[in-house]
TIMARFI-225352 format. One record per atom (N, C-alpha, C): residue number from 1; residue in three letters; x, z, y. Coordinates in steps of 0.05 Angstrom, whole numbers, always signed. Layout:
N
(NUM,'ALA',(X,Z,Y)),
...
! end
This chain:
84
(1,'MET',(-263,-338,+55)),
(1,'MET',(-246,-357,+69)),
(1,'MET',(-217,-353,+60)),
(2,'PHE',(-203,-375,+62)),
(2,'PHE',(-175,-375,+53)),
(2,'PHE',(-157,-384,+75)),
(3,'VAL',(-131,-376,+73)),
(3,'VAL',(-111,-385,+92)),
(3,'VAL',(-86,-394,+77)),
(4,'HIS',(-75,-416,+87)),
(4,'HIS',(-51,-427,+75)),
(4,'HIS',(-27,-412,+86)),
(5,'ILE',(-9,-401,+69)),
(5,'ILE',(+13,-384,+78)),
(5,'ILE',(+40,-397,+74)),
(6,'GLY',(+41,-422,+67)),
(6,'GLY',(+66,-436,+63)),
(6,'GLY',(+68,-445,+34)),
(7,'GLY',(+87,-464,+29)),
(7,'GLY',(+90,-475,+3)),
(7,'GLY',(+63,-486,-7)),
(8,'GLU',(+57,-479,-32)),
(8,'GLU',(+31,-487,-43)),
(8,'GLU',(+12,-463,-46)),
(9,'TYR',(+16,-443,-29)),
(9,'TYR',(+1,-419,-31)),
(9,'TYR',(-22,-417,-11)),
(10,'THR',(-45,-410,-21)),
(10,'THR',(-68,-404,-4)),
(10,'THR',(-80,-378,-15)),
(11,'ILE',(-86,-360,+4)),
(11,'ILE',(-96,-333,-5)),
(11,'ILE',(-122,-327,+9)),
(12,'LEU',(-137,-309,-2)),
(12,'LEU',(-162,-300,+9)),
(12,'LEU',(-156,-283,+34)),
(13,'ILE',(-168,-290,+56)),
(13,'ILE',(-164,-276,+81)),
(13,'ILE',(-171,-246,+79)),
(14,'ASP',(-193,-240,+66)),
(14,'ASP',(-202,-212,+63)),
(14,'ASP',(-183,-195,+47)),
(15,'SER',(-164,-207,+33)),
(15,'SER',(-145,-191,+17)),
(15,'SER',(-121,-183,+33)),
(16,'VAL',(-118,-194,+57)),
(16,'VAL',(-94,-189,+74)),
(16,'VAL',(-97,-161,+86)),
(17,'ILE',(-76,-144,+81)),
(17,'ILE',(-75,-117,+92)),
(17,'ILE',(-58,-116,+117)),
(18,'GLY',(-37,-132,+117)),
(18,'GLY',(-19,-132,+140)),
(18,'GLY',(+1,-155,+140)),
(19,'LEU',(+12,-160,+164)),
(19,'LEU',(+32,-181,+168)),
(19,'LEU',(+56,-167,+180)),
(20,'ILE',(+80,-173,+170)),
(20,'ILE',(+104,-162,+181)),
(20,'ILE',(+122,-185,+190)),
(21,'ASP',(+131,-183,+215)),
(21,'ASP',(+148,-203,+227)),
(21,'ASP',(+177,-197,+219)),
(22,'LEU',(+188,-213,+202)),
(22,'LEU',(+216,-209,+193)),
(22,'LEU',(+236,-216,+214)),
(23,'ASP',(+228,-231,+235)),
(23,'ASP',(+247,-237,+257)),
(23,'ASP',(+253,-211,+273)),
(24,'THR',(+235,-191,+271)),
(24,'THR',(+240,-167,+287)),
(24,'THR',(+251,-144,+270)),
(25,'VAL',(+251,-148,+244)),
(25,'VAL',(+262,-127,+226)),
(25,'VAL',(+292,-132,+222)),
(26,'LEU',(+307,-112,+226)),
(26,'LEU',(+336,-115,+222)),
(26,'LEU',(+343,-120,+193)),
(27,'ALA',(+361,-139,+188)),
(27,'ALA',(+369,-146,+161)),
(27,'ALA',(+382,-122,+147)),
(28,'SER',(+393,-103,+163)),
(28,'SER',(+406,-80,+151)),
(28,'SER',(+387,-56,+148)),
(29,'SER',(+362,-60,+153)),
(29,'SER',(+342,-38,+151)),
(29,'SER',(+340,-28,+122)),
(30,'THR',(+348,-3,+118)),
(30,'THR',(+347,+8,+91)),
(30,'THR',(+318,+12,+81)),
(31,'ASP',(+300,+18,+100)),
(31,'ASP',(+272,+21,+92)),
(31,'ASP',(+260,-5,+82)),
(32,'MET',(+266,-27,+96)),
(32,'MET',(+256,-53,+88)),
(32,'MET',(+268,-61,+61)),
(33,'LYS',(+294,-57,+58)),
(33,'LYS',(+307,-64,+33)),
(33,'LYS',(+295,-48,+10)),
(34,'ALA',(+290,-22,+14)),
(34,'ALA',(+278,-5,-6)),
(34,'ALA',(+249,-15,-13)),
(35,'PHE',(+234,-22,+8)),
(35,'PHE',(+207,-32,+4)),
(35,'PHE',(+207,-57,-13)),
(36,'LEU',(+224,-77,-5)),
(36,'LEU',(+225,-102,-20)),
(36,'LEU',(+235,-98,-48)),
(37,'LYS',(+254,-80,-53)),
(37,'LYS',(+263,-74,-80)),
(37,'LYS',(+241,-62,-97)),
(38,'GLN',(+225,-44,-85)),
(38,'GLN',(+203,-32,-99)),
(38,'GLN',(+182,-54,-107)),
(39,'GLN',(+176,-71,-88)),
(39,'GLN',(+157,-93,-94)),
(39,'GLN',(+167,-111,-116)),
(40,'GLU',(+193,-117,-115)),
(40,'GLU',(+205,-134,-135)),
(40,'GLU',(+205,-120,-163)),
(41,'ASP',(+212,-94,-163)),
(41,'ASP',(+212,-79,-188)),
(41,'ASP',(+184,-78,-200)),
(42,'GLU',(+164,-77,-184)),
(42,'GLU',(+136,-76,-193)),
(42,'GLU',(+125,-104,-199)),
(43,'ASN',(+143,-125,-195)),
(43,'ASN',(+136,-153,-201)),
(43,'ASN',(+112,-163,-185)),
(44,'ILE',(+111,-153,-159)),
(44,'ILE',(+89,-162,-142)),
(44,'ILE',(+100,-175,-116)),
(45,'LEU',(+126,-182,-116)),
(45,'LEU',(+138,-196,-93)),
(45,'LEU',(+140,-225,-100)),
(46,'GLU',(+129,-242,-82)),
(46,'GLU',(+128,-270,-88)),
(46,'GLU',(+139,-286,-64)),
(47,'TYR',(+159,-303,-68)),
(47,'TYR',(+169,-320,-48)),
(47,'TYR',(+154,-347,-49)),
(48,'VAL',(+141,-354,-27)),
(48,'VAL',(+124,-378,-27)),
(48,'VAL',(+140,-404,-23)),
(49,'SER',(+165,-401,-15)),
(49,'SER',(+181,-425,-8)),
(49,'SER',(+210,-417,-8)),
(50,'GLU',(+228,-437,-10)),
(50,'GLU',(+256,-432,-9)),
(50,'GLU',(+266,-433,+20)),
(51,'GLU',(+248,-437,+39)),
(51,'GLU',(+256,-438,+68)),
(51,'GLU',(+263,-410,+77)),
(52,'ILE',(+274,-408,+101)),
(52,'ILE',(+281,-382,+113)),
(52,'ILE',(+256,-365,+116)),
(53,'PRO',(+256,-341,+105)),
(53,'PRO',(+233,-323,+108)),
(53,'PRO',(+229,-313,+136)),
(54,'ARG',(+204,-315,+146)),
(54,'ARG',(+198,-306,+173)),
(54,'ARG',(+177,-284,+174)),
(55,'SER',(+162,-281,+151)),
(55,'SER',(+142,-260,+151)),
(55,'SER',(+136,-250,+123)),
(56,'LEU',(+125,-226,+122)),
(56,'LEU',(+115,-214,+97)),
(56,'LEU',(+85,-212,+101)),
(57,'ILE',(+70,-220,+80)),
(57,'ILE',(+41,-218,+79)),
(57,'ILE',(+34,-198,+58)),
(58,'LEU',(+23,-175,+66)),
(58,'LEU',(+15,-154,+48)),
(58,'LEU',(-14,-158,+41)),
(59,'THR',(-20,-160,+15)),
(59,'THR',(-47,-162,+6)),
(59,'THR',(-54,-139,-13)),
(60,'ASP',(-79,-140,-23)),
(60,'ASP',(-88,-119,-41)),
(60,'ASP',(-70,-116,-65)),
(61,'ASP',(-60,-138,-75)),
(61,'ASP',(-45,-136,-101)),
(61,'ASP',(-18,-149,-101)),
(62,'ARG',(-9,-162,-79)),
(62,'ARG',(+17,-175,-79)),
(62,'ARG',(+29,-174,-51)),
(63,'THR',(+55,-179,-50)),
(63,'THR',(+69,-182,-24)),
(63,'THR',(+82,-210,-25)),
(64,'TYR',(+75,-226,-5)),
(64,'TYR',(+86,-253,-3)),
(64,'TYR',(+107,-255,+19)),
(65,'VAL',(+128,-270,+13)),
(65,'VAL',(+149,-275,+33)),
(65,'VAL',(+144,-304,+42)),
(66,'SER',(+138,-308,+67)),
(66,'SER',(+131,-335,+77)),
(66,'SER',(+150,-345,+99)),
(67,'PRO',(+153,-371,+100)),
(67,'PRO',(+170,-383,+121)),
(67,'PRO',(+154,-387,+147)),
(68,'LEU',(+128,-380,+147)),
(68,'LEU',(+112,-383,+171)),
(68,'LEU',(+114,-358,+188)),
(69,'SER',(+113,-361,+214)),
(69,'SER',(+115,-338,+232)),
(69,'SER',(+88,-323,+232)),
(70,'VAL',(+90,-298,+240)),
(70,'VAL',(+65,-281,+241)),
(70,'VAL',(+46,-294,+261)),
(71,'GLN',(+56,-305,+283)),
(71,'GLN',(+38,-317,+302)),
(71,'GLN',(+23,-341,+290)),
(72,'THR',(+36,-357,+274)),
(72,'THR',(+23,-380,+261)),
(72,'THR',(+2,-370,+241)),
(73,'LEU',(+9,-350,+226)),
(73,'LEU',(-10,-339,+206)),
(73,'LEU',(-35,-327,+220)),
(74,'LYS',(-30,-312,+242)),
(74,'LYS',(-53,-300,+256)),
(74,'LYS',(-71,-322,+268)),
(75,'LYS',(-59,-343,+278)),
(75,'LYS',(-75,-365,+289)),
(75,'LYS',(-91,-379,+267)),
(76,'ARG',(-79,-383,+244)),
(76,'ARG',(-94,-395,+222)),
(76,'ARG',(-117,-377,+212)),
(77,'ILE',(-112,-351,+211)),
(77,'ILE',(-133,-333,+203)),
(77,'ILE',(-156,-333,+224)),
(78,'GLU',(-149,-331,+249)),
(78,'GLU',(-169,-332,+270)),
(78,'GLU',(-186,-358,+270)),
(79,'ASN',(-172,-380,+266)),
(79,'ASN',(-186,-406,+265)),
(79,'ASN',(-205,-407,+241)),
(80,'ALA',(-196,-398,+218)),
(80,'ALA',(-213,-398,+194)),
(80,'ALA',(-238,-381,+198)),
(81,'ARG',(-234,-358,+211)),
(81,'ARG',(-257,-340,+216)),
(81,'ARG',(-277,-352,+236)),
(82,'SER',(-266,-365,+257)),
(82,'SER',(-284,-376,+277)),
(82,'SER',(-298,-401,+268)),
(83,'ASN',(-287,-415,+248)),
(83,'ASN',(-300,-438,+237)),
(83,'ASN',(-320,-432,+214)),
(84,'ALA',(-322,-407,+207)),
(84,'ALA',(-339,-399,+185)),
(84,'ALA',(-368,-398,+193)),
! end
């Protein structure tokens, strides 16, 4: 099953490891800045849209920055699983 995460991106639900709500993470958080820099340095950070980022989607092999809220993503994942 797949889930649309914003822009033109659709990912495999089973590859999702975690969702991080960027609305609750402080912009000045040094841990988050270090994490994002590491992901970028490893060339596995992907922005799915130019819209304001609201969530991070951690998968087996990439980290996606999405304009969709964690609540929207969770709802889409739950709907996809219940329709399977």
